[in-house]
C-alpha positions in Angstrom: 81.3 -12.7 0.0 79.1 -9.6 -0.2 75.3 -9.8 -0.4 72.7 -7.7 -2.2 69.8 -7.1 0.1 66.2 -5.9 -0.6 64.4 -4.3 2.4 60.7 -4.3 1.8 59.2 -1.4 3.8 60.4 2.2 3.9 59.1 3.0 7.4 61.2 3.9 10.5 62.7 0.4 11.0 63.3 -0.1 7.2 65.1 3.2 7.1 67.4 2.2 10.0 68.1 -1.3 8.4 69.0 0.3 5.1 71.2 2.9 6.8 73.2 0.3 8.7 73.6 -1.8 5.5 74.7 1.3 3.6 77.6 1.8 6.1 78.8 -1.8 5.7 81.4 -2.9 3.0 79.7 -6.4 3.0 76.3 -5.3 1.6 74.5 -3.4 -1.1 70.9 -2.4 -0.3 67.7 -1.5 -2.1 64.5 -0.5 -0.3 61.2 -1.4 -1.9 57.8 0.2 -1.0 54.7 1.5 -2.7 54.9 4.8 -0.7 56.9 7.4 -2.7 57.1 9.6 0.4 59.0 7.0 2.4 61.2 6.2 -0.6 62.0 9.9 -1.1 63.4 10.0 2.5 65.8 7.1 1.6 66.8 8.7 -1.7 67.9 11.8 0.2 70.0 9.5 2.4 71.7 8.1 -0.8 70.0 4.7 -0.7 68.7 3.0 -3.8 64.9 2.5 -3.9 62.3 0.9 -6.1 58.5 1.2 -6.0 56.8 -2.1 -5.5 53.2 -2.8 -4.3 53.3 -5.8 -1.9 49.7 -6.5 -2.8 50.7 -7.2 -6.4 52.0 -10.8 -6.1 53.5 -11.0 -9.6 55.1 -7.6 -9.5 56.5 -8.4 -6.0 58.1 -11.7 -7.1 59.6 -10.0 -10.2 60.9 -7.1 -8.1 62.7 -9.4 -5.7 64.7 -11.3 -8.3 68.5 -10.9 -8.2 68.7 -10.3 -4.5 70.6 -12.6 -2.1 68.2 -11.9 0.7 64.9 -10.1 1.5 64.2 -8.4 4.8 60.5 -7.6 5.4 60.1 -4.5 7.5 56.5 -4.2 6.3 53.3 -4.6 8.4 52.7 -8.2 9.7 49.7 -8.8 7.5 52.0 -8.6 4.4 54.4 -11.2 5.7 53.0 -14.3 3.9 53.0 -12.5 0.5 56.5 -11.1 0.9 57.9 -14.5 2.1 56.2 -16.3 -0.8 57.7 -13.8 -3.3 61.2 -14.2 -1.7 60.9 -18.0 -2.2 59.8 -17.5 -5.8 62.8 -15.2 -6.3 65.3 -17.7 -4.7 66.3 -15.3 -1.9 66.8 -15.9 1.8 64.1 -14.4 3.9 64.0 -12.5 7.2 61.3 -10.5 8.9 60.5 -8.7 12.2 57.0 -10.0 12.8 55.6 -10.8 16.2 52.5 -12.3 14.7 52.2 -16.0 15.3 49.9 -16.7 12.3 52.2 -14.9 9.9 55.2 -16.9 11.3 53.3 -20.2 10.8 52.8 -19.2 7.1 56.5 -18.6 6.8 57.3 -22.0 8.4 55.1 -23.7 5.8 57.0 -22.0 3.0 60.3 -23.1 4.5 59.5 -26.8 4.5 60.9 -27.6 1.0 62.9 -24.4 0.4 66.4 -24.3 -0.9 66.9 -21.0 0.8 66.6 -20.0 4.4 63.5 -18.6 6.1 64.1 -16.8 9.4 61.1 -14.9 10.8 60.7 -13.1 14.1 64.1 -11.3 14.0 64.7 -7.9 15.5 64.3 -7.2 19.2 61.4 -9.2 20.7 61.1 -11.6 19.2 64.6 -11.7 18.0 67.5 -10.7 20.2 65.6 -11.5 23.4 65.2 -15.1 22.2 69.0 -15.3 21.5 69.7 -13.9 24.9 67.2 -16.1 26.7 68.5 -19.3 25.0 72.1 -18.3 26.0 71.0 -17.8 29.6 69.1 -21.1 29.7 72.2 -22.9 28.4 74.1 -22.0 31.5 72.0 -24.3 33.6 72.3 -28.0 34.1 68.6 -28.1 35.0 66.5 -25.2 34.0 63.5 -24.3 36.3 62.3 -21.0 34.9 63.2 -18.4 32.3 61.4 -15.0 32.2 62.1 -12.5 29.4 61.0 -8.9 29.8 61.4 -6.1 27.2 60.3 -2.5 27.1 60.7 0.2 24.5 59.9 3.3 26.6 60.1 7.1 26.5 62.9 8.5 28.6 60.7 11.3 29.7 57.1 10.0 30.2 54.5 12.7 30.4 51.0 11.4 29.7 48.8 9.1 31.8 49.9 6.0 29.9 53.5 7.1 30.4 54.1 5.9 26.8 55.0 7.2 23.4 54.7 5.4 20.1 58.1 4.1 19.1 57.2 1.4 16.5 54.3 -0.2 14.6 50.9 0.6 16.1 49.4 -2.5 14.6 52.1 -4.6 16.2 51.6 -2.9 19.5 47.9 -3.6 19.5 48.5 -7.3 18.5 50.8 -7.6 21.6 48.1 -6.3 23.9 45.2 -8.3 22.5 46.4 -11.7 21.2 46.9 -14.8 23.3 50.5 -15.3 24.7 52.7 -18.4 24.4 54.2 -19.6 27.6 55.3 -22.7 29.5 53.4 -23.2 32.8 54.1 -26.3 35.0 56.2 -27.8 32.3 53.6 -27.6 29.6 53.3 -25.3 26.6 50.1 -23.2 27.0 48.4 -20.0 25.9 48.0 -17.3 28.6 45.9 -14.1 28.6 47.5 -10.8 27.6 47.9 -8.1 30.3 48.0 -10.8 33.1 50.8 -12.0 35.4 51.5 -8.5 36.5 54.8 -7.8 38.4 56.8 -4.9 39.6 60.6 -4.6 39.1 63.2 -2.0 39.5 66.4 -1.1 37.7 68.8 1.9 38.2 66.4 3.4 40.7 63.4 3.4 38.3 60.3 1.3 39.0 58.6 -0.6 36.2 55.7 -2.9 35.8 55.5 -6.0 33.5 52.7 -8.1 32.1 52.0 -10.7 29.5 52.0 -9.7 25.9 51.9 -11.7 22.7 54.6 -12.8 20.3 57.8 -11.9 22.1 59.0 -15.5 22.7 59.1 -16.6 19.1 59.7 -20.4 19.0 61.5 -20.6 22.3 58.6 -22.3 24.1 58.8 -25.1 21.6 62.5 -25.5 22.1 62.3 -25.4 25.9 59.2 -27.6 26.3 60.1 -30.6 28.5 63.2 -28.8 29.8 61.8 -25.8 31.8 58.9 -25.6 34.2 58.1 -22.0 33.4 58.9 -19.7 30.5 57.2 -16.3 29.9 57.5 -13.1 28.0 56.3 -9.8 29.5 56.4 -6.2 28.3 58.0 -3.5 30.5 56.1 -0.3 31.1 56.0 2.4 33.7 53.5 1.7 36.5 49.8 2.4 35.8 50.0 1.7 32.0 48.3 -1.7 32.3 45.3 -0.5 34.3 44.5 2.1 31.6 44.9 -0.6 28.9 42.4 -2.8 30.7 40.0 0.1 30.8 40.4 0.7 27.1 40.4 -2.9 26.0 38.0 -4.6 28.4 35.7 -2.1 29.9 35.3 0.1 26.8 35.5 -3.0 24.5 38.1 -1.5 22.2 39.7 -5.0 21.9 36.8 -5.5 19.4 37.5 -2.2 17.7 41.2 -2.4 16.9 40.8 0.1 14.1 39.4 2.6 16.5 42.1 1.9 19.1 44.8 2.4 16.5 43.2 5.8 15.5 43.1 6.8 19.2 46.8 5.8 19.8 48.1 7.5 16.7 46.1 10.7 17.3 46.8 11.0 21.0 50.3 9.4 21.6 53.2 11.4 20.0 56.2 9.6 18.6 59.6 10.2 20.2 63.3 9.5 19.4 64.2 10.1 23.1 63.6 6.5 24.1 65.2 3.6 26.0 65.1 -0.1 25.3 65.4 -2.3 28.4 65.9 -6.1 28.1 65.7 -7.9 31.4 66.0 -11.7 31.4 66.1 -13.9 34.5 66.6 -17.7 34.7 66.6 -20.0 37.7 67.8 -23.6 38.0 70.5 -26.0 39.0 74.2 -25.5 38.3 76.5 -28.2 39.7 73.7 -29.2 42.2 73.1 -25.7 43.5 69.9 -23.7 42.9 71.0 -20.5 41.2 69.6 -17.4 39.5 71.2 -15.5 36.7 70.1 -12.4 34.9 71.0 -10.6 31.6 70.2 -6.9 31.5 70.7 -4.7 28.4 69.8 -1.0 28.3 70.1 0.8 25.0 69.6 4.5 24.1 69.2 6.5 20.9 72.5 7.3 19.2 74.2 8.8 16.1 74.6 6.5 13.1 76.0 7.8 9.8 75.5 11.4 10.9 71.9 11.1 12.1 70.3 10.4 15.5 68.2 7.2 15.5 65.9 6.0 18.3 66.8 3.1 20.6 64.0 0.9 19.2 65.2 1.5 15.6 68.8 0.6 16.4 68.0 -2.5 18.5 65.4 -3.9 16.1 67.6 -3.3 13.0 70.7 -4.6 14.7 68.7 -7.7 15.8 67.8 -8.7 12.3 71.1 -7.7 10.6 73.2 -9.6 13.2 71.5 -12.9 12.1 71.7 -11.9 8.4 75.5 -11.4 8.9 75.8 -14.8 10.5 74.0 -16.5 7.6 76.1 -14.6 5.0 79.2 -15.8 6.7 78.0 -19.5 6.8 77.5 -19.7 10.6 73.7 -20.4 10.3 71.9 -22.9 8.0 71.3 -21.6 4.5 68.1 -23.5 3.8 64.8 -24.3 5.6 63.3 -22.8 8.8 65.8 -21.2 11.1 65.0 -20.3 14.7 66.4 -17.4 16.8 67.6 -19.8 19.5 69.9 -21.5 16.9 72.0 -18.3 17.2 74.8 -18.3 19.8 74.8 -15.0 21.7 78.6 -14.7 21.6 78.6 -15.1 17.8 75.8 -12.5 17.4 77.6 -9.9 19.5 80.7 -10.3 17.4 78.9 -9.3 14.1 79.3 -5.8 12.9 75.7 -5.1 13.7 75.4 -7.2 16.9 78.2 -5.0 18.4 75.6 -2.2 18.7 74.0 -4.2 21.5 77.4 -4.1 23.4 76.8 -0.4 24.2 73.7 -1.5 26.1 75.4 -4.3 28.1 74.8 -3.2 31.7 77.7 -5.5 32.9 80.1 -3.8 30.5 78.8 -0.4 31.5 79.6 -1.1 35.2 83.1 -2.3 34.3 83.8 0.9 32.5 82.4 3.1 35.3 
């Protein structure tokens, strides 16, 4: 059965989602946004568009009628309005938000819904939760699970060693908001930018530190089972110290509008990026204390005759993999659906989840 999808948001990720859906025989796609400039780009790609203002509740609800599913690729603060409109239109709902308050609003809407509500899809939260849950399931007794994800420039040049690759609002949220974690067996909030660690992969040194939103609902699922669960962002060494200067010493945590302006003025965007997922779990397997890791490293690539960045591909593939599983009846079709309800093997077999296989470090080594 084919699905008719509406993607709300014509930005970088929305364009990637629409392009992948356009190449599939199982979907038809329309992109909705108020920005005619963004819609014009999609028209030139041969994708159907419609102009809708997400701030217009009535117009949004009417505009979403007739679609099987709605994917929000809009800024996080529009999430509750888009989810409410999707419910009113009788459509399944998916989004990419890392914002915890927005996710709680979606969960409320899902309580009595005849359609499914699945927020926090994409990369992190999203794929990393699916991967983390799969890793945790390999242990008889789970001690710790640490997820680390970085969307980084391949060729860092500035002092931050960073380029903008996705939403600036979402990035600032990650750096400033409290982080969910499990510490000593209990679900807690931890401070962003803390729990600093150094790790290496393929001869490159990275740093990691706490950031908000990446775990999704995984701490709820693993509370009482694991002693420690965390999510940390991967950056090149030195990034965190400059962030602390900006956010704490210069008090820009209180001026997020100014911080956004600085980032968008000073940090160029790049399509020459790499997405690194680095998950590690420890615990007991058949009475032995063991450690297992899952590492996935994705790069930009050509899709439908155009080069897309690694963050666009991994985020779009993350949400569309679970959309495909719901369309095919593998996932529940009503109520609130968590990322960790998705089996990693099922996800990787979808037409979109296969895009992650190119980043599977284990498979890369087998082919070498």
